N, C-alpha and C positions, 0 to 999 in steps of 0.2 A: 612475298608472302601472298598466299592465294585467297585469304579470307578478308581482304580489304574492301568489303562490300557495304561499308557503313557510310551514312550521310555525314559529310563534313561541311559545316557552315563557316563561311569566311565573311566577316563584316568589318567595315572600317569603323574605328572608334576615334572620334574627335578628342575625347578626354585623354586617351592613351597615346594618341598620335601614331597609331599603327593598325594593322589588320589583326583582328582577334579570330581565333579558330576554335570551334566547338564541335562536340559530337553528341547530338541530342539523343541518339539511341542508347548512350551510356549514362546511367543515373549519376548526377553530380558533376557532369563534364560539360556544362554549358560553355565555358571558355577554358580550354585546356592549354593553349599555346598562342603564339602571336608571330608576326613578322613585320618588318619595316616596309617591305614591298609585298605585293600579292604573290609573286613567285616564291618569295621566302616563306610566306605564310603557308603556301601549299606544301613546300618541302618540309617545313616544321610540323605541319599537320600530319603528313604521312608518317613521319618519324614518331610523333606522339601516338598515333593510332596503332602503329606496330608495337610500341611499348605498352599501351593499354591491353592489347590482345595477349601479349606475353605475360603481363601481370595476372590477368584473369586465368590463363592456363596454368601458371605457376602455383596459384592458390587453389586450383581446382574449381573455381567458380564457373558457372555456365555463362557463356557469352550471350549477350542480349540478341534478340532477333533483329536483323537489319531492316530498316524501312526500305521497301522495294517499290519502285515505280514501274508500272506496266504500260509501256507506250503502245498505243493502238494504231 
């Protein structure tokens, strides 16, 4: 999928004993998925992001603008 240009936050949660994955560019998606390992959190995050994009496109909603970092 070519439009995976969105910020993905991965943060350890002591309470949940796993890595939480969120997408701050998407409203209401502070914590969307998780993983027991960092690698699993990344894989689950990519899958969740793809699903989010498909859901937006299926309902005709406009995708939010991705946060872009300009390295100098």
